[in-house]
C-alpha positions in Angstrom: 0.0 0.0 0.0 1.3 3.4 -0.9 0.4 5.1 2.4 0.4 3.9 6.0 -1.5 6.1 8.5 -2.7 5.4 12.0 -6.4 4.7 11.6 -9.0 4.4 14.3 -12.4 2.9 13.9 -15.1 4.3 16.2 -17.5 1.3 16.4 -16.6 -2.3 15.8 -19.6 -3.9 14.1 -19.6 -6.2 11.2 -18.6 -3.7 8.5 -15.5 -2.3 10.4 -14.6 -5.8 11.4 -14.6 -6.8 7.7 -12.6 -3.7 6.7 -10.0 -4.3 9.4 -9.7 -7.9 8.5 -9.2 -7.1 4.8 -6.6 -4.5 5.6 -4.5 -6.8 7.8 -4.8 -9.7 5.4 -3.7 -7.4 2.6 -0.6 -6.4 4.5 -1.6 -3.2 6.3 0.3 -3.1 9.6 -1.9 -4.2 12.5 0.1 -1.9 14.8 -1.3 1.1 12.9 -5.0 0.1 13.4 -7.2 1.0 16.4 -10.8 0.2 17.2 -13.1 1.3 20.0 -16.5 -0.1 21.0 -18.7 0.1 24.1 -19.0 -3.7 24.4 -15.9 -5.9 24.7 -16.7 -9.1 22.7 -16.2 -7.6 19.2 -13.0 -5.9 20.4 -11.7 -9.2 21.8 -12.3 -10.9 18.4 -10.4 -8.1 16.6 -7.5 -8.2 19.0 -7.2 -12.0 18.9 -7.6 -12.4 15.1 -5.7 -9.4 13.9 -3.6 -8.0 16.7 -4.8 -4.4 16.5 -5.1 -1.9 19.3 -8.5 -1.9 21.0 -10.2 0.2 23.7 -13.7 1.0 25.1 -12.7 4.7 25.0 -13.4 6.5 21.7 -11.1 9.4 22.6 -8.2 7.1 23.4 -8.1 5.6 19.9 -8.9 8.9 18.2 -6.0 10.6 19.9 -3.6 7.9 18.7 -4.8 8.1 15.1 -4.3 10.2 12.0 -7.6 9.0 10.5 -10.8 8.5 12.3 -13.5 6.2 10.8 -17.0 6.9 12.1 -18.7 3.5 12.0 -21.5 4.0 14.5 -25.2 3.9 13.7 -26.6 7.1 12.2 -29.0 7.5 15.1 -26.1 8.0 17.5 -23.7 9.8 15.1 -24.5 13.3 16.5 -23.6 12.3 20.0 -20.5 10.5 18.9 -19.3 13.5 16.9 -20.1 15.9 19.8 -18.0 13.8 22.1 -15.1 13.9 19.7 -15.3 17.6 19.2 -15.4 18.3 22.9 -12.4 16.1 23.7 -10.1 16.5 20.6 -8.8 20.0 20.2 -6.7 18.9 17.2 -9.6 17.3 15.4 -9.0 19.6 12.4 -5.5 18.0 12.0 -7.0 14.6 11.5 -9.0 13.1 8.6 -12.5 12.0 9.4 -14.1 9.2 7.4 -17.7 8.1 7.7 -19.4 4.9 6.5 -22.8 5.8 7.9 -25.7 5.9 5.5 -27.9 9.0 5.1 -25.9 11.7 6.7 -24.4 14.3 4.3 -21.0 16.0 4.6 -22.6 19.3 5.4 -24.2 17.8 8.5 -20.8 16.4 9.7 -19.4 20.0 9.4 -22.1 21.1 11.7 -21.3 18.3 14.1 -17.5 18.6 14.0 -16.6 22.1 12.6 -16.2 23.6 9.1 -12.4 23.2 9.3 -12.5 19.4 9.6 -11.6 17.2 6.6 -14.4 14.8 5.9 -14.6 11.9 3.4 -17.9 10.0 3.1 -17.9 6.3 2.0 -20.9 4.2 0.9 -19.8 0.5 1.2 -22.1 -2.5 0.7 -22.5 -5.7 2.6 -20.5 -8.0 0.2 -17.5 -6.1 1.7 -18.0 -8.6 4.6 -16.6 -11.3 2.2 -14.1 -9.2 0.4 -16.3 -8.6 -2.6 -17.7 -5.1 -1.8 -18.2 -2.0 -3.8 -17.8 1.5 -2.3 -18.3 5.0 -3.5 -16.0 7.7 -2.0 -16.7 11.4 -1.9 -14.6 14.1 -0.2 -15.2 17.6 1.0 -13.0 20.5 -0.1 -10.8 20.3 3.0 -9.6 16.8 2.2 -6.5 16.5 0.0 -6.0 14.3 -3.0 -3.7 12.1 -0.9 -6.5 11.8 1.7 -8.9 10.6 -0.9 -6.4 8.2 -2.4 -5.7 6.7 1.0 -9.4 6.0 1.6 -9.8 4.5 -1.8 -6.8 2.2 -1.0 -8.3 1.2 2.3 -11.6 0.2 0.8 -9.9 -1.6 -2.1 -8.9 -4.2 0.5 -12.5 -5.4 0.7 -13.6 -5.0 -2.9 -13.6 -2.3 -5.5 -14.1 1.5 -5.2 -15.0 4.5 -7.3 -14.3 8.1 -6.7 -17.3 10.4 -6.6 -17.1 14.1 -7.2 -20.8 15.0 -6.6 -22.2 13.9 -3.3 -25.7 13.5 -4.8 -24.3 10.6 -6.7 -23.7 8.8 -3.4 -27.5 8.3 -3.3 -27.3 6.4 -6.6 -24.4 4.3 -5.4 -26.5 3.4 -2.3 -29.5 2.6 -4.4 -27.6 0.3 -6.8 -24.6 -1.2 -5.0 -25.8 -0.6 -1.4 -29.3 -2.0 -2.0 -28.3 -4.1 -5.0 -27.4 -7.3 -3.0 -31.0 -7.4 -1.7 -32.3 -7.1 -5.3 -30.1 -10.0 -6.4 -31.1 -12.1 -3.4 -34.8 -11.5 -4.2 -34.2 -12.6 -7.8 -32.1 -15.6 -6.8 -34.8 -16.6 -4.3 -37.5 -16.5 -7.1 -35.3 -18.7 -9.3 -34.9 -21.2 -6.5 -38.6 -21.3 -5.9 -39.2 -21.9 -9.6 -36.7 -24.8 -9.7 -38.3 -26.3 -6.6 -41.7 -26.1 -8.2 -40.3 -28.4 -11.0 -39.2 -30.9 -8.4 -35.7 -30.0 -7.4 -34.8 -30.2 -3.7 -34.3 -26.9 -1.9 -30.6 -27.7 -1.4 -30.0 -28.5 -5.1 -32.0 -25.6 -6.3 -30.1 -23.1 -4.1 -26.7 -24.6 -5.0 -27.6 -24.3 -8.7 -28.8 -20.7 -8.4 -25.8 -19.6 -6.3 -23.3 -21.1 -8.7 -25.0 -19.8 -11.7 -25.1 -16.2 -10.2 -21.4 -16.6 -9.3 -20.5 -17.9 -12.7 -22.4 -15.1 -14.5 -20.7 -12.4 -12.4 -17.3 -14.0 -13.1 -18.0 -14.0 -16.8 -19.0 -10.3 -16.7 -15.9 -9.4 -14.7 -13.5 -11.1 -17.2 -15.2 -10.0 -20.4 -14.9 -6.7 -22.3 -18.4 -7.2 -23.8 -21.3 -5.1 -22.5 -23.8 -6.9 -20.3 -26.3 -6.8 -23.1 -23.8 -8.4 -25.5 -23.1 -11.1 -22.9 -26.8 -11.8 -22.6 -27.1 -12.2 -26.4 -24.0 -14.4 -26.4 -25.7 -17.0 -24.2 -29.1 -16.7 -25.9 -29.6 -18.9 -29.0 -32.3 -17.6 -31.3 -35.4 -19.7 -30.8 -33.9 -21.7 -28.0 -35.1 -22.2 -24.4 -33.0 -19.3 -23.1 -34.6 -17.0 -25.6 -38.1 -18.0 -24.4 -37.2 -17.4 -20.8 -35.6 -14.0 -21.6 -38.8 -13.1 -23.5 -40.8 -13.4 -20.3 -38.5 -11.0 -18.5 -38.6 -8.5 -21.4 -42.4 -8.7 -21.7 -42.6 -7.8 -18.0 -40.3 -4.8 -18.8 -37.4 -5.7 -16.5 -35.7 -2.5 -17.4 -38.6 -0.5 -16.1 -38.8 -2.6 -13.0 -35.1 -1.9 -12.2 -35.5 1.8 -12.9 -38.4 2.0 -10.6 -36.6 0.1 -7.8 -33.5 2.4 -8.1 -35.7 5.5 -8.2 -37.5 4.4 -5.1 -34.3 3.7 -3.2 -32.7 7.0 -4.3 -35.8 8.9 -3.1 -35.6 7.1 0.2 -31.9 7.9 0.6 -32.8 11.6 0.0 -35.6 11.4 2.6 -33.3 9.9 5.2 -30.7 12.6 4.7 -33.4 15.1 5.9 -33.8 13.2 9.2 -30.4 14.1 10.5 
């Protein structure tokens, strides 16, 4: 990794655990990683598995770090930020990263001060298995090196894109953030269809999972567009063509557009709650 900075995670739930695990496995020095959490079990797991520094005191780890990652629930973010601001006089010398959904950078400046450097990241749940996708947007205080550092950190648990307009984070959330649920819904429907034709639940699920994995792998290794890939596996007049026709008749493009629009609208609504 090009940069090594001391980084502290405030909150040690599933997502920060996965990020920390990916960082250490990827070669980031464990001695430069800190985590705090009010309860001890998750900290014990992190210390035992990865050898990082842990504490029940947010201020202790924040003082030791160059980068503070806010990974607490949005409902308690205001209180967590207020505590940091009250107890860290040099907060404007540190980089603050947030992975909480729904809270805009402008609000963090109200919480922490206009002179604090803030980078907002929208990761998704496949980060838990190292196959995540994250959008990263920075305020005007953060440097190019700051943003590159954050991109590198989240590359440990998947792939990242750099966002320049914060509004686009709502789209990232609606597609990659919510997208796993869309795929699970579709996969579950295929499993049910296979079971209706007599396959066991176990065989149907295994078939659907491997087919989804194989299709994603093909897409990742091909330079063809997704539409071209679909055509490549669809013989004219064959059974696949008949199945695809059903989806097209149901206007699958419109269904996906409506789903993303609804999720974007809800992301925008949630931003007004904080």
